[in-house]
N, C-alpha and C positions, 0 to 999 in steps of 0.2 A: 595217607601212607600205605604204602603196598609192599609186603613181604613176598620175596620167591624163595620158597623152602625146596631145596634140592635133596632128592634121595637116588642112590645109585644102587641098581639091585642086579643080580645074577642068580637065579634058582636059591631064592631066601625065604619062599615056604611061606609060613605063617607070619614070620617075623616082618616081614613087607607091610602085612595089614596093619600089625600093632603099631609100626613104626609112623606110617601114613595117617592111622586113625588118631594118633597123639596130636597130629595138625588140624586133622578135619575136626576135631571137637573143641578147637579153641572157642573162646567166647569173643576174641578179636577176628573179624570176618573179612577184613581186608588182605588177603593171601593168595597165593597161587602155589600148587604143589608140582614140581617137576619131577617126574619119576622116569629115570634114564635107565632102561633095562637093557642088557646086553646080548637078550635073545634066549631068556629062560626057557626051559624045556618042563619046568614042574608046574605051568599054569597059574602060578603066583601073582602075576599081574592082571589076570583077566577080570578080578571084580573091580578095577578102577578105570575099565572103559566107561561105564556111565556115571562117573563121579564128575561133576560140571566144574569144580575147581583144581582137577587134576590134569596135567598135560602127560600122557603118556609117549614117550619116545623108546621105539625100539630099534637098537641100530648096533653094529658091530663097534667095538673099541679096541684101542692097544693096550689100555690099563685103567685103574681106578681114576686116576687123574686125567685120562683122556676123556673118559666118560663124564667126569665133572665138568670140563670145558665145554663139552657137547652141551651140556643140560644149561650151562651159563648163557651160551648163544642164545637160547629160547627165552631167558628171563626177562620179565618186563616189570618187575617190581625195582621199588626204590632201595630195597635192602636183600642182600643174597645170604641165605643161610644153608649150611649144609647139615644134613642130619642122615647119618649112617644106619643101615637096616640093622636093627637090633637095639638101636637107641630111641630115646623117647624124649618129647619135650617134657619137662618136670611136672607141671600140672597144667589144666585148662586155661589159665590165665597168664600164662608167658609171653605171648605177643602182646597181650593187652597191657601188660606193665612194662614192655619194651618200648612200644610204641608210646606210651606215656612218659616215659624217661627220656627217649629221644626228642620229644617234642619240647622239652625244657632245656636241652642242650645242644650244642653244635660241634659234632665230632664227624668222622669219617668211618671209624670201625668201633663198634661197640661190643664187649666180651663180658661175659658174666661167670659165674661159679659152676661148678660141675660135681654132680653125685656120682660117685663110683659105686655101681650096684653091688660088685663083688665082694668089696670092702665095706659097704654100707657107711660109708662117709662122704663128707663134703669136702671137695679140694677148692678152697677159696682161693681167688686169683688176687693178685696185687691191684692195688688203686692206681698204681703209676707203671706204664711200659717204659722201663729204664734198660741202659745197654746191659746190665747185668742180668734184668729178665730176660731180654733176648738172647742171651747166651746159655743161660740155665734152663729156663722151661716156658716157652709162651703160652699163651690159653690154646687149647686145640679147638679145631674148626667148629666142634659140635656147640661150641658156646659163643661164636663169633656172628656178629651182624656186620657185613660189609657193605657200606654204600657201592652201589653197582659200579660206579665209575671206576673202582678200583680193579674191576675185571674188562673193562671196556676195551683197553689197548692191549692187555696182557693177561693170559691165563695162567694155569699152573704150567712150569716148566717140565716138559716129560721126560728129560733127561734125567730127572730125579726120580727113582722108583720108587722111594719110600718116603722122603722128606720134602716131597714138593710141595706140601702145605707150609711148612716150617720155611722154606725159602721164600714163599709168596709173603707170608706175614712179614718177614725182615725187609723185603722189597717194599712192601707198604709202609713201613717205618722210614726207612731210611732213602728211598730213592722217590716214592710218591709224597713223603713228608705228610702221612695220612695223622691227623688227631685222633687218639682213642679216648675212650671213656669207659669206665667199669660199672656196669650193671649191677645194682646191689642186691642180688638175688641169684637162686640157683637156677640156670637154664634147662639143661639138659641131665637126664637119666643116663649115664653111661654104662654100655654093658661090659667094655675092656676088651683085651684081646685085640688091639687095633693092629693095622697093617706095621707099625713100625715097632711093635711090642712082639711080634713072634720070634722065636728062636731063629729061625732061618734067616729073617730080615735084618737081624740086631747088628752084624758086621755091616752090612749095607748101609744101614742107619748112620752108624757112626762114621763112616767113611763119608757120607754124604754132609753128615752135620761138620766135620771138619772143614770140607770144603766151603760151605756156606758161610761159617763163621770166620773164616779167613777172609771171604768176599767183603763181608760186612762189618767185621769189628775190627780187623787188623790186628796189630800187637795188642789190642785189650784183651784179646781171648785167652792171652798166656797170662796175664793178670788174673783174669777171672778163674780160670782153670786151677790157679794156685790157691786162691780164696776158697774155692769149693774142697780142695784137699785139706786145708788148714781147718774148716769148719765140719770136717768129717762128713763130707757129703755122702759117701757109700753107705754108711751106717743110717744115717738120716733117710735115704732112698728104701733100705730095707723095712727101717720104721713105716714110712709112708705107705709101702706095699705089703705090710703085715696086717691081716684080719684083725688080729687082737690090738695092734698100736695104731692103727691108721686114724681111726677116729680122733684119740687124743693127740696124736701129731698134729693132723690139722685144725684142730681146736686151738693149739699153741701157736701155730701158724698164723691162724685170724687173727689171733691177739696182735702178733707182731706187726701183720699188715695194716691194722687200724690203727696203730700207734702213726703221731705227726711226723715222724720219718717218712712215712709211706705215702700221705695224703697228697692230694693232687694241690697244685698251687692256684687253682681257681681259675686258670685261663685255659685249660687243656692241654697242659704242655705233657709231653711223652718223657721228656730227659730229666 
């Protein structure tokens, strides 16, 4: 089983090396690292030239998602994984644990939990990908291992400037009918401040999310929006994003996710 770990960079300085090293230090060795650099002028990609397990691609791109698409085209692994500069694999055994889990399951998309470095808390993913999860908050790409076939005929849609990864995840669920499975461990150490989290992009993200949920969820999105309002979602988000309360909030969420209501049905069903 081979993994293709994709890292996109542009003048990332020391963070590029730290991110790539978190992959090169893995105990499981059947992987390739594809670094797609947009033409850095800070010399950061130079040390990668002699790394045998690293494919360094230096070329211009139109956007983050265009760079990711270019990298996927060079991938030869069975599973594709995207790791942003500044984010790291959680420990040296992540790929080994993932390979062992995949060997005992039959799914197209595997996703794990996320450690939020700034908040010092673990964001536990749900055991099942339901319609409500698809509306509320899907696992970010830093914890998702995609079967390469999910990118063989369709990459990220470049019309979406901020939420192309969200749109592609929903496409995998609703169009490609991907079977999902939850990895029961923390996959990535997430730096935060992703492209959709910046103040400048929040309006764009909201607009794109409305379009995407309308396309894939139809009328259900109105019901889910009402549910979130009735369950005080704005307050819960503030708790989740608070350095003081985030740990407690995610521990409670973890307990709820481990309840029988949230467990898989044993057949790998998503809904």
